[in-house]
C-alpha positions in Angstrom: -82.4 80.7 45.8 -79.7 79.3 43.5 -79.3 75.6 43.4 -76.7 74.3 45.8 -74.4 71.4 45.5 -75.7 68.3 47.0 -74.2 65.0 48.0 -75.5 62.2 45.8 -75.8 58.6 47.0 -75.4 56.1 44.1 -78.4 53.8 44.2 -78.1 50.0 44.2 -80.8 49.9 41.5 -79.8 52.2 38.6 -81.7 53.5 35.6 -84.5 55.2 37.5 -86.0 58.5 36.4 -85.2 61.6 38.5 -88.7 62.6 39.3 -91.2 61.1 41.8 -92.5 57.6 41.0 -95.4 55.5 42.2 -94.6 52.4 44.1 -97.0 49.5 43.6 -99.8 49.6 46.2 -101.3 46.2 47.1 -102.7 46.9 50.5 -101.5 48.0 53.9 -100.2 44.6 54.9 -98.1 44.3 51.8 -96.9 47.9 52.1 -95.3 47.5 55.5 -93.4 44.7 57.2 -92.4 44.2 60.8 -88.9 45.1 61.7 -86.3 42.3 61.4 -84.2 41.4 64.4 -81.2 43.2 62.9 -83.4 46.4 62.5 -84.5 46.2 66.1 -80.9 45.8 67.2 -80.0 48.8 65.1 -82.7 51.0 66.7 -81.6 49.8 70.2 -78.0 50.9 69.3 -79.1 54.1 67.5 -77.8 56.4 70.3 -74.3 55.1 69.6 -74.6 55.9 65.9 -75.9 59.4 66.7 -72.7 60.1 68.6 -71.0 60.1 65.2 -72.8 63.3 64.2 -70.2 66.0 64.0 -70.8 69.6 65.3 -67.8 71.6 66.1 -69.9 74.7 66.7 -69.8 75.7 70.4 -73.1 75.9 72.3 -73.4 79.5 73.5 -76.5 79.4 75.7 -74.4 79.3 78.9 -72.7 82.6 77.9 -76.0 84.5 77.5 -78.9 82.7 79.3 -79.0 81.8 82.9 -80.6 78.6 84.3 -83.3 80.8 85.8 -84.1 82.4 82.5 -84.4 79.0 80.8 -86.9 78.0 83.4 -88.7 81.3 83.0 -88.9 80.8 79.2 -90.2 77.2 79.8 -92.9 78.6 82.1 -94.0 81.2 79.6 -94.1 78.6 76.9 -96.4 76.3 78.9 -98.6 79.1 80.3 -99.2 80.6 76.8 -100.2 77.3 75.3 -102.3 76.4 78.3 -104.1 79.8 78.3 -105.1 79.4 74.6 -106.4 75.9 75.0 -103.7 74.2 73.0 -103.0 71.7 75.8 -105.6 70.4 78.2 -105.3 66.7 79.1 -102.9 65.4 81.7 -101.0 63.2 79.3 -100.7 66.2 76.9 -99.4 68.4 79.7 -96.7 65.8 80.4 -95.7 65.3 76.8 -95.6 69.1 76.2 -93.4 69.8 79.2 -91.1 66.9 78.2 -90.6 68.4 74.8 -88.8 71.4 76.3 -89.8 73.9 73.6 -88.7 76.8 75.8 -85.2 75.3 76.1 -85.1 75.0 72.3 -85.5 78.8 71.9 -82.9 79.5 74.5 -80.5 77.2 72.6 -81.1 78.6 69.1 -81.6 82.3 70.0 -79.4 82.8 73.1 -78.5 86.4 72.4 -81.9 88.0 71.9 -84.0 89.5 74.7 -86.4 87.5 76.9 -89.4 89.3 75.4 -88.5 88.5 71.9 -87.5 85.0 72.8 -91.0 84.5 74.2 -92.4 85.7 70.9 -90.3 83.2 69.0 -91.3 80.3 71.2 -95.0 81.1 70.9 -94.6 80.9 67.1 -92.7 77.6 67.4 -95.4 76.4 69.8 -98.0 77.0 67.1 -95.8 75.4 64.5 -95.3 72.2 66.5 -99.1 72.0 67.1 -99.7 72.3 63.4 -97.3 69.5 62.8 -99.0 67.3 65.3 -102.5 68.2 63.9 -101.5 67.0 60.5 -99.7 63.9 61.7 -102.0 62.7 64.4 -105.6 63.8 63.6 -107.3 60.9 62.0 -109.6 63.2 60.0 -106.5 64.8 58.4 -103.6 62.3 58.2 -102.9 61.3 54.7 -105.8 63.5 53.3 -104.3 66.3 51.3 -107.6 68.0 50.4 -108.7 68.2 54.0 -105.3 69.4 55.1 -105.4 72.1 52.5 -108.7 73.4 53.9 -107.3 73.7 57.4 -104.0 75.3 56.2 -105.9 77.8 54.0 -107.7 79.1 57.1 -104.3 79.7 58.6 -103.2 81.5 55.4 -106.3 83.8 55.8 -105.1 84.8 59.2 -101.6 85.6 58.0 -103.2 87.6 55.2 -105.3 89.5 57.8 -108.4 88.3 56.0 -109.9 85.6 58.3 -113.5 84.8 58.4 -115.3 84.2 61.7 -115.2 80.4 60.9 -111.5 80.5 60.5 -111.0 81.5 64.2 -113.0 78.7 65.9 -110.1 76.5 67.0 -107.5 77.2 69.7 -104.7 76.7 67.1 -106.2 79.4 64.9 -106.6 81.8 67.8 -103.0 81.1 68.8 -101.8 82.0 65.3 -103.7 85.3 65.3 -102.2 86.2 68.7 -98.6 85.5 67.8 -98.9 87.0 64.3 -100.3 90.3 65.7 -97.3 90.6 68.0 -94.8 89.7 65.3 -96.2 92.4 63.0 -95.5 95.0 65.6 -91.7 94.5 65.3 -91.4 93.7 61.6 -91.8 95.5 58.2 -94.2 94.7 55.4 -91.4 93.3 53.3 -90.3 91.0 56.0 -93.8 89.8 56.6 -94.2 88.9 53.0 -91.0 86.9 53.1 -92.1 85.1 56.3 -95.5 84.3 54.9 -93.9 82.9 51.8 -91.8 80.5 53.9 -94.9 79.4 55.8 -96.8 78.9 52.5 -93.9 76.7 51.2 -94.3 74.7 54.4 -98.0 74.3 53.9 -97.5 73.3 50.3 -95.0 70.7 51.3 -97.4 69.3 53.9 -100.0 68.8 51.2 -97.5 67.2 48.8 -96.4 64.8 51.5 -100.0 63.9 52.2 -100.7 63.3 48.5 -97.6 61.1 48.2 -98.7 59.1 51.2 -102.2 58.8 49.7 -100.9 57.6 46.3 -97.9 55.8 47.6 -95.4 58.0 45.7 -91.7 58.0 46.7 -88.9 60.3 45.6 -86.5 58.8 43.0 -83.4 60.4 44.4 -81.9 62.0 47.6 -82.0 65.3 45.8 -85.8 65.0 45.2 -86.3 64.2 48.9 -84.1 67.2 50.0 -86.0 69.6 47.8 -89.3 68.9 49.5 -87.8 68.4 53.0 -86.3 71.9 53.0 -89.9 73.1 53.0 -91.6 70.4 55.0 -89.3 71.0 58.0 -90.4 74.7 58.2 -86.8 75.5 59.1 -86.7 78.6 56.9 -89.1 80.3 59.3 -86.5 80.1 62.1 -84.0 81.6 59.7 -86.4 84.4 58.8 -86.8 85.2 62.6 -83.1 86.1 62.8 -83.8 89.6 61.5 -86.5 90.8 63.9 -85.1 88.9 66.9 -81.6 90.3 66.5 -82.8 93.7 65.1 -80.8 93.4 61.9 -81.5 93.5 58.1 -79.9 91.0 55.7 -79.8 90.7 52.0 -80.5 87.3 50.5 -78.6 88.3 47.3 -75.4 86.8 48.5 -75.0 83.3 46.9 -72.8 82.1 49.8 -75.4 83.1 52.3 -78.1 81.4 50.4 -76.1 78.2 50.1 -75.3 78.4 53.8 -79.0 78.6 54.7 -79.7 75.6 52.4 -76.9 73.5 54.0 -78.0 74.5 57.5 -81.6 73.6 56.6 -80.4 70.2 55.4 -78.3 69.5 58.5 -81.2 70.3 60.8 -83.6 68.1 58.8 -81.2 65.2 58.7 -80.7 65.5 62.4 -84.4 65.5 63.0 -84.9 62.5 60.7 -82.4 60.6 62.8 -83.8 61.5 66.2 -87.4 61.1 65.1 -86.9 57.8 63.2 -88.1 55.4 65.9 -91.3 57.5 66.6 -92.0 57.9 62.9 -91.6 54.2 62.2 -94.1 53.5 64.9 -96.5 56.1 63.4 -96.0 55.0 59.8 -94.5 58.3 58.6 -92.6 58.4 55.3 -91.2 61.9 55.3 -87.8 60.7 56.6 -84.6 60.3 54.6 -83.8 57.0 56.3 -87.2 55.6 55.2 -86.7 57.0 51.7 -83.3 55.4 51.4 -84.7 52.1 52.5 -87.6 52.2 50.1 -85.8 53.7 47.1 -82.4 52.0 47.2 -83.2 48.9 49.4 -80.7 49.9 52.0 -80.9 48.1 55.3 -82.0 50.2 58.2 -78.4 50.4 59.5 -77.1 51.3 56.1 -79.6 54.1 55.7 -78.9 55.5 59.1 -75.1 55.5 58.6 -75.6 57.2 55.1 -77.7 59.9 56.8 -75.1 60.6 59.4 -72.5 60.8 56.7 -74.7 63.3 54.7 -75.2 65.4 57.9 -71.4 65.4 58.6 -70.6 66.4 55.0 -73.1 69.3 55.3 -71.4 70.4 58.5 -68.1 70.5 56.7 -69.6 72.7 53.9 -71.3 74.9 56.5 -68.0 75.5 58.3 -66.2 76.3 55.0 -68.9 78.8 53.9 -69.3 80.4 57.3 -65.6 81.0 57.7 -65.4 82.5 54.2 -68.4 84.8 54.9 -67.1 86.0 58.3 -63.6 86.6 57.1 -64.8 88.5 54.0 -67.3 90.6 55.8 -65.4 91.2 59.0 -65.0 94.9 58.4 -67.7 95.3 55.7 -71.1 94.1 56.9 -71.6 93.2 60.5 -75.1 92.1 59.8 -73.8 89.3 57.7 -71.5 88.2 60.5 -74.4 88.3 63.0 -76.6 86.3 60.6 -73.9 83.6 60.1 -73.4 83.3 63.9 -77.2 83.1 64.3 -77.4 80.3 61.8 -74.6 78.4 63.6 -76.5 78.9 66.9 -79.6 77.4 65.3 -77.7 74.4 64.1 -76.0 73.5 67.4 -79.0 74.5 69.4 -81.3 72.3 67.4 -78.8 69.3 67.8 -78.6 69.8 71.6 -82.4 70.2 71.9 -82.9 66.9 70.0 -80.6 65.2 72.5 -82.5 66.5 75.5 -86.1 66.7 74.3 -88.7 64.0 74.9 -90.7 64.9 71.8 -89.3 62.0 69.8 -88.9 59.4 72.5 -90.8 56.1 72.4 -91.4 53.8 75.3 -88.7 51.2 76.0 -89.2 47.8 74.5 -91.7 49.0 71.8 -89.4 48.3 68.8 -91.0 44.9 68.2 -94.2 46.7 67.2 -92.6 49.1 64.7 -93.1 48.7 61.0 -91.0 49.8 58.1 -92.5 51.2 55.0 -91.8 49.2 51.8 
C-alpha cells in the first residue's frame, strides 16, 4: 500500500531519531509508577472525554438486523466457542457473554446473511482468543520466541500443512474449523491475501513482545501507527468484506488504500481509548496513549485528548475520501461503493461495540492500583 498522510504530533523533547529506541531499564519498580491523583481523576472522567469522539456515519444495524437476529447471533457465538472448549469456567462464561462479540458482527456487517455473519463471528472469536492468549498467558506474555512457536502452529493450519501436535489445543481446532468453512466461499487469491494479513498480525505480536522484553519504545507517532495497523488485526475484517458481501474489489486504487489505512487508524485509536484503563492495569504498552506519555512526557489527560484529536482528524479524512470515491464510482463500479459503505459500517459498528461491550471494563474503584509505564 502507498504511504498515507499522517498527523504528526510535535514532541516536547526534540532531536530524537525516527526509529525505535531503547529506554533505560533499571528494574520493574523504576519502570512503572502508580498513577497520580490527577491521572486517577482523568480516568474517572474518561467517559466524558470519549463523548468528544466524532462519528457522523449512521449506524445501520437497525435497518437490516432485528433484535431477535442479534440474540440468535450471540447464541451461536457462545455455543460455537463452548462446543470447541474455548470457554469453560463460570467466570470466563460471564466475561465472554459480556463482551458481546455477536453484537459486534451485527454492527459491522449488518447487510450480510446470518450464515455468513456466523462465519465471521467464529473467526473473530478465534482472533480474540489469540489476543487473550498472548496477553494473559504467563508462559507467553512478553516472550517473543515462545509466542512465535505458537503462532507458527496457526500458520501451518492456514497453509493446510498442520502436524498432529499443531492441533492439540482448542484454539488450534477452532482455527481449523473456521478456516475450512471460509475456504468454501473464497478463492485461492483471496485466501493468500487473507493469510498475509494474519501473518502481518502475527509478526506485529512478536515485535510488540520483543519491544516489551527489551523495553523499546517508538520514537514517533508514525512509528507507532505503522506497527499498530498490523497489531490490531483490523485488516482481516476489511478482507472479509469481499466474501461476506459477495463482491470483488481491486486494491490498486490509491484512494481506497488510503481509506483503509485511515479506517484502520480510527478503529485502533478508538480501541486504545476504550481499553486504556484495562491495559494500564495489565501493564500493556501497545497503546498510543501510553506511547505519548512515555515518548513525549505528556500527562495522561494530554495524551488522551491528543488521541481523540487524532481519531477525529482521521474521521474527517475518511469522510472526504469516501465521498470522493462514492461520487466518482456512482455509475462506474458498484463494488467500490459497496466496499466504501462496508468500511464505514465497520468504523461506526466498532465504535458502538466499544461503547456497549464489557470486554474492556474494569471494576469500579480499581484505578488506585493502576500503574503507568515510564
